[in-house]
VMD Tcl script that draws the C-alpha trace (Angstrom):
set ca {
  {0.00 0.00 0.00}
  {1.53 3.34 -1.08}
  {0.76 6.82 0.16}
  {0.87 10.33 -1.26}
  {3.83 11.18 1.00}
  {6.04 8.33 -0.23}
  {5.37 5.76 2.48}
  {5.10 2.10 1.46}
  {3.53 -0.61 3.60}
  {3.35 -4.39 3.18}
  {0.03 -5.79 4.38}
  {0.15 -9.14 6.18}
  {-2.75 -11.36 7.22}
  {-5.04 -9.38 4.95}
  {-7.90 -11.85 5.29}
  {-7.86 -11.85 9.09}
  {-9.88 -9.46 11.24}
  {-6.56 -7.89 12.35}
  {-4.27 -7.38 9.37}
  {-0.71 -6.24 9.98}
  {1.29 -3.49 8.31}
  {5.07 -3.44 7.84}
  {6.77 -0.22 6.75}
  {9.07 -1.02 3.79}
  {9.68 2.60 2.78}
  {13.12 3.53 1.46}
  {14.85 6.63 2.82}
  {15.20 7.68 -0.85}
  {11.47 7.73 -1.56}
  {10.33 11.30 -2.29}
  {6.95 12.22 -3.71}
  {3.67 10.39 -4.17}
  {3.58 6.68 -4.91}
  {1.58 6.11 -8.09}
  {1.83 2.35 -8.54}
  {3.16 -0.87 -7.09}
  {3.86 -3.83 -9.38}
  {5.08 -7.32 -8.60}
  {7.47 -9.39 -10.68}
  {7.76 -13.17 -10.66}
  {7.26 -13.31 -6.87}
  {5.90 -11.06 -4.12}
  {9.53 -10.32 -3.23}
  {10.06 -8.59 -6.60}
  {8.49 -5.13 -6.23}
  {8.53 -2.09 -8.52}
  {7.35 1.22 -7.05}
  {6.71 4.30 -9.19}
  {6.29 7.97 -8.35}
  {4.27 10.58 -10.23}
  {6.17 13.75 -9.40}
  {8.63 15.84 -11.40}
  {12.17 16.23 -10.07}
  {12.33 12.89 -8.23}
  {13.53 9.39 -9.00}
  {10.43 7.78 -10.50}
  {11.22 4.02 -10.50}
  {12.55 1.85 -7.66}
  {12.97 -1.92 -7.46}
  {13.38 -4.40 -4.62}
  {14.21 -8.09 -5.07}
  {13.92 -8.83 -1.34}
  {10.38 -7.76 -0.39}
  {11.40 -4.18 0.38}
  {14.39 -4.84 2.67}
  {16.48 -2.77 0.24}
  {15.73 -0.66 -2.84}
  {17.59 0.41 -5.97}
  {16.82 3.11 -8.49}
  {15.87 1.88 -11.97}
  {15.60 5.39 -13.41}
  {18.39 4.81 -15.96}
  {17.99 7.30 -18.83}
  {14.26 7.91 -18.21}
  {13.45 11.63 -18.67}
  {12.18 13.66 -15.70}
  {8.48 12.90 -16.00}
  {5.77 11.47 -13.77}
  {5.37 7.69 -13.95}
  {1.83 6.44 -13.37}
  {2.08 2.64 -13.81}
  {4.50 -0.25 -14.26}
  {4.12 -3.75 -15.64}
  {6.61 -6.63 -15.83}
  {6.51 -9.06 -18.75}
  {5.49 -12.34 -17.05}
  {7.54 -14.32 -19.60}
  {10.67 -12.15 -19.31}
  {11.23 -10.22 -16.04}
  {13.98 -8.20 -17.74}
  {11.27 -6.46 -19.84}
  {9.28 -3.73 -18.08}
  {6.94 -1.07 -19.42}
  {5.93 2.18 -17.73}
  {2.84 4.32 -18.20}
  {3.85 8.00 -18.02}
  {2.69 11.53 -18.76}
  {4.23 11.02 -22.23}
  {2.94 7.60 -23.21}
  {4.50 4.17 -22.72}
  {8.22 3.70 -22.11}
  {9.91 0.31 -22.04}
  {13.18 -1.43 -21.38}
  {14.55 -4.85 -22.26}
  {17.34 -4.57 -19.68}
  {15.55 -3.81 -16.41}
  {17.96 -6.01 -14.44}
  {20.92 -3.79 -15.43}
  {22.19 -1.20 -12.96}
  {20.98 1.61 -15.27}
  {18.20 0.37 -17.57}
  {17.92 1.93 -21.01}
  {14.36 3.26 -21.48}
  {12.82 4.19 -24.83}
  {9.42 5.58 -25.74}
  {7.04 3.16 -27.43}
  {6.09 4.26 -30.93}
  {2.98 2.12 -31.34}
  {0.19 4.70 -31.47}
  {0.30 6.00 -27.89}
  {3.27 8.31 -28.26}
  {2.39 11.37 -26.13}
  {-0.80 10.29 -24.33}
  {-0.96 10.07 -20.52}
  {-1.11 6.39 -19.50}
  {-2.34 5.81 -15.94}
  {-2.72 2.01 -15.81}
  {-2.22 -1.23 -17.70}
}
mol new
graphics top color blue
foreach p $ca { graphics top sphere $p radius 0.5 }
foreach p [lrange $ca 0 end-1] q [lrange $ca 1 end] { graphics top cylinder $p $q radius 0.2 }
display resetview
């Protein structure tokens, strides 16, 4: 669960009358969380932010114990959504203020993002 002030919480025992909440916020999170996406497991988490002037994409492979920026060469623009290719976790797409951006090297330290040119070039994309 993400908040507008950059806090991120993992919900445990969600089906019980008394669910638990664990704060997995990074000290580097600034801005409003716009989306949370999971990769192959619940330990693989992508968090996006929809503010200008902040790092917009973070990734954790250990359920939020640590986070790394996946901003790479992404321009300074709000990111609204993220989706991992279920057949290839190295491929990720982002919905942004300027259409869809994708990378085929998400696992690299600095992914190389490029804008999709398939009809949605400069349209705001808020979800997949």
